[in-house]
N, C-alpha and C positions, 0 to 999 in steps of 0.2 A: 478643541479634541486633540487629547495629546494619539499616538499610533507608536504600534510598534512592532514593527517585522524581522523576524530571527530566519540563524543559518546557522549551516555544521564549521567547523573550521575551515575545512581543507574538504574541495570536492575534486577529485582523478581521476581520467574513468580515457582508457584506449585499449588500442593491444596489449597482451603481455602486462596490465601494469600491477598485475598480482607478483609481480618479481619488484617492487618496490614497497611489500608489506613491512620488511626486516626492515628496510630506512626511513619508515616511515615511522615504524615501533621504537625504534632507537632513539628520536628526538622526545618522544614523550615519557618512558620509562629506563628497566631494566631487566627485566623478564616477565612473558607474557603468558597469557593463558588464553584459549583459541576455543570456545566452542563453535563444534559448527557439525552443519546436517551431516549426517552420514553418507547420504548419497554424494556428498562431495567430497567424503574424507580424502583420497585419494589425489584430488586438486589438492586441498588443500595441506597434506603431508611435502606434498614438493616445492609448492612454493616458501613453506617454511623452512625446506629441505635448503632453499636455493639461495635463503639470505642465508649462509653461515656465523656464527659466532654471536647472535642475536638466543634467548632460546626461549621456545613454545611448549606449554602445555601444551598438546590439545585432548578433549572432550567431546564423546559425539552428544547431541544435540536426542534427545528423547520426544521429540514431534507436538509436545507442545509448550506454548507458552505461559504458566499457570503459575501461581502460588508455591506451589511441591517444587516444579523444576529448580525454579530460581531459587530455593531454600538447598535445594541441591547441590545445584552448580555454587552458591558462593561459598557455600564449604567447602568446598570443594576447590579451590582457587584458592580462597580465606589458606587452606592447610600448604598451601604449593607456595607459597609468598609472594603471591604473582602483583605486581603495581604497573602491569595495562593489558585490560583486558578486549579478544577483538571474538566479534561475531560475524561466521563465517556461514552461506549459505540464503537461505528465502528467509523471508519476509521474517517467522517467527524464532527464528535463532536468531536473529539481529536483535529483533527486541527483546529476547532475552537476556542476549550479551547485554543492552544498555540498564537494561533492570540490574543488572549483578553488577554493574561498573558502576549505577547508581546504587548499589546497597553499601558497598566496598568505597566510594569517594573516589574513584580511579579515574581518568581517561579511556576510553570507549574507540576503538576501530571497529567500523563495519567495510567487509567486504561483502556487498550481495552479488553472489556466482547466477540470480537469474533476473531481468527486471522487470520480474509479475506481482509488484508491490512500491507503492509511496514511500513506505516505512525507512530506508537506511538515513534517510537526509533528516528528523525530527530527532523529536523531542518529547516523545514518548511512547510510550508499549503499549501493546491492546492485551489486553491480557483475558485470558480464557478459561474454563471449567477446565479439570485432567481429562473430562467427557467432547471438550471441546466449542463447548457452547461459550459466546462472548458473554464475559465476567462484566468486567469495566476499563476507562483506559487508567492509565498511570502519568501522568502529567511531570515530568523531565524536572528537574530546575538548568541542562546545560543541552545544549545538542554535542549529539556526535564529534569529536576530536578531527577522525579523520573517514571523509567518504571517496573506499578505495572501490574503483568498475573496473573489472578487467570485461572487455567486450569481442573479448578471441572465448574465455570462457560462456557467456552470453547465446555465440553463435551457434558454438554446440551444442547447447541445452535443447530443448525441445522448444519447436513452434509453439505451442499451448501456452508456456509461463512465458513469454511475450505477450502473447494476446491478449490476455486474463491481467496484467498490466497495463496491457491500452486501455483494458476494462476498468480500472481500480482513477488511472488519470485523468478518463471522457469525466467523472463526477467534478474534477477541478475545481476547473472554471463557473460549472450552472451554481456546485453551494457555494463558492468563494461569492461570486456574483449576489446571488440569497442573499450574505452578510454583508456587503455591500449595500444596499437595497434598505435593508433594515436595521444598516449599524448596531449588528450582534461583532460582540468579540470573537477573536481568534484563539486560540490555546494559550493566552497570556492571560487569556483577559483583558487582551484593549482591542480596538479595531485595527485589524491591516492597514501599512499606508498605502500609499499609490501605486509604489513598486509588486508587493504581494499580488495587485489584484489585473497591473500588464502584464504578470509573469503568468498567470493561473490562464489570462488570454491567448496568452503565445502558448501554453501548456495543449492547448484547444486547439491553434489553426497546423498544428507541427504533426499534431493527431491529424486531420483531416486533411495535410495535406503530404504526408509522407508514413501515412501507417498500410497502404494494401505496396508502399513501395518494399518499406520493411520486411512485413509478410514475404512478399514474395524474394527477397535476400535471404531471407532467414530458411526458406523454403531451400533456398539454391546453395545454402554454405557459403556466402559469401557475404565480405561484409560493404558495405557502400554505407556514402557520407546518411542518404535518409535513416539506416538502422540504426549508424550512431546520432543523430537527432532524434527517434524515436527512444532508444535506450536513455539519452538524458533528458527525456519530456520525464518518462517514464519513474522515471530516478528519482530529478534537481528537479524537474520545473515542478511537477506533479509533486511533489515532497514540500517546496515552498510556496506551492500555491495553495494547501490544505491545511498548512501550521499557519500561516502568517495572514492567510484567506479568509479562510475558517471552512466549517461544516457546515452540513444543514442535511437536506433530508435524505439523499443516497447512502450518505454512511447508515444514518440512525434505520433508513427497512433495507440496508443489508443486514445486522443487527439481531431485527423482525424475525429475516429467515433462516438464523441459524438454530430461532426455538424448534423446530421442522427438523427432524432427522432425515429425512429426502435428500436434503441439500448437502447435507452433511462431505459430502463424495464430491464436493464442485469447490473452487475456491475464493479468494476471494476476490477481485478485479471482478470476474464472472458475476459473481452476486451481483457486487457492487453497480455489473452493465445496467444489473435486473433494474436497481437503486437508482438508477440513473433514469430509466428508460419510467417509471414508476413518478418520480422528482417532475418530472416535464410537464405529466401530466397532473398532475398535483398542480401544482405553479402557473399549466393555460402557458406553456412556453410557442413561440410565433410556430406555423406551421411549416412551412419551409427549414425551418428550423429543423422541427421535430422530423422529420421527416430527411434531412440532414443529415440526423444521426443515427435513423433506423436505421440508412443504405450505411454508414461507416460498418455500425455493426455485422451487415452482416457482407460484408466485405470481405473484411478481416476475422471474422467466424469468430465475434463475442453474440452471445446466449440474449436473445429479443423475447423469451416466452419462457416464464413457469416450467413449461415442461423441459428445456435447456437447461434448466438446473436441476430437475429431479425430482419435478413435483404435476405431477401428473395428475389429472383432475382431483386438487386441490378443491375441500369443501370451505365455504364457506366459515365456518371457525375453526379453518384453518387458521386462515388465510388473516381472519381479526385476530387473533392468539398476534399474526405477526404486524398487522396493525397497533396495534394496542403496545407490545413491543419497543413499536417503531416514538409511540410519544408517551413511554414512560417518560415520568420530570428527569427534569437535568438531559436530558435526549440532546441530540443534535437537529432535530426538525423543527425544535422551537425558536433557532436563527431563523426562518419563514418570517415576514410579515405578515400578521394578523396570529388566529388564532390557528391550530390544524388539530382535527377528530379526527380517533382515530378511524371512524365511519367514512373522512373524506382518502385518507389514505385508503382503506381499502377499497372504495372506487377506486383511485387512480392506478393500483396495482391493477385492478381486473382490467384495465382502461388499454394499459400498457401491455398486457396482456393480451388481449383481440387483437389488439393491433401490429403487435409480432410478430402471430398465428397470422391475422391478412396479409399481410408481407411476404412471410415465408413464402404460402402455398401459391401468393403472384410469380 
């Protein structure tokens, strides 16, 4: 059997790492086009200014990684003669930059200013509608040329972003393990190698060992080794683990949850956390592991029930919409060994929600 494990070209993490942006860009081209999240535009402008001699054009991202936004930004980058694309901000702005670079066949640098998703390292963009509902995955032919992670910036971001990233990363080993058991393909169309599954397990262990301490460090605004390790787990280990290990039910259930408007005010990793709890109910993980995962979520502040992601008293019809979308043809939930039906997913969501409510009350 042929396996494939894929990586970004270079991963750089540390305090004040954004000061290296121009140096990294100059290895790849002569003129940069930076797609920046408006919330961190001042940080991005400072990083560009510090790299005197390398020209950048900055354009603000408008909020959704949609076909319309990708087309708008591609047009501006082409008109400006850019030969290096840079994405700066959260997961959606980075996915948009990767998609623009793909359209233009140019190298791309991603500089996450949050440790909130595992998007930065992957050759994947998640495309949404202009209104924010999941639309499709865009699988790209190459991973980012550089992933540049400034842990000082992440330390000064709101805690909720780091916690959301832990929710996304929490799914990594469970989904990769489903794929390992079933022999399902990863994003390349072939199964991952042992490295992918080892990194996925390392991601879970790092979260469990260092997650609560990382939350304390963020609250104290103090950079610690535990926080650096969790930033790396959220960004690199989770990214490598999901892309090379494979996805299954947690992300499929996340995608289903996006059809309910009540969830739109909650972040990707927060909804993935609920997807993970539903997945471990669906696949009957051992009771001690289930308890450990719920305890972890409660300690770091991740959602454990539907109310935590804006769904107060959803009807069975509401949740069946979620389950049907999660089980749509081509969805990653079918990487679980055996047939998975919407009825089973509905039951798992309800069971996970009931257990979460029980544990919160206790």
